[in-house]
N, C-alpha and C positions, 0 to 999 in steps of 0.2 A: 745758105746764104742768108742776108738780112732782109728782113720784111718791112723794119721800122725805118721808114724815109722822111717821115714828117719830123718837123723840128721840135725839139723837146720841149714843151711848154710846161711840162710838170717841174723839171729841174730848175728854171729861172723864175718860176713862180708867176708867170705872165698868165693870163687867159686863153684859151683857145682862140685863133683867128678867124673873124666872120667871114662866113663863106656864102654869105646870104646873096651877093652881088656877083654876076657872070664873071667880071674882071677879077675879083679875088680868088675865085675858084679856078679861072685859067692860071693865075699866077702860081696859086698851089701847085695845080697839075704840071706845070712847066718847071718849079722847083724839085718836085718829086722824080720827075724824069731826068733833069739834070744830075741829081743826086746817085741816082741808078747808073747813069752812064759814066759819072766821075768815080763810082765805086767799082766799075766792072773789072779793072786790072785786078782789083784786090780780090773779088768774087773767083777769077781765073785762078790766081795764085792758091788760093783755098782748094778749088777742085783738082787741082794738079797735084797738091799734097796729098787728097785722099786717094787720087788713083795711083801715087806713088807708094802709098802705104797699102793699098789692095795688091799692087803687084808685088810687093815685097822689098821693094827698093829702099824704103825707110821703114826704120824699126815701128812696129805696132806697140806704142805706149802710149798710156793716158797722159804722163806728164810730158812726154816730147811734143804732143798734140797740144795740150795747154800752153807750153812755151812758144810754139810755132803760132797759135792764135794770140797770144798775148804780144809777140813782137810784130805781126801783121797789122793788129788793129793800132798798135802805137805808130807804126808807119804811114796807117789810112789818116790817123788824125794829124800827125805831122804835114802830111802831106797836102790835105785837104782842107785842113783848119776846121771853120765853121761849117762846112759844106760835108764833113764827114758823117757817116751815119752813126746814130748811137742804138745801143741795146738796152 
């Protein structure tokens, strides 16, 4: 599962948001919860793939795992746009 749910300020060159006010902190909390909820179907797909590998239904291969991860990440970015999580 992904743990990085905050907007990526490093990539955009922007400074980190000011969380000194309670409103700003609440907005960041709601944003992180929304990103986790929107990403839940993709986390479920990753967990199902891992279970299928453990049961032997899917080939145990690092290359196949990489391909699945890349495709699923691309689908997540396509479906969620700016709400997609970044690693």
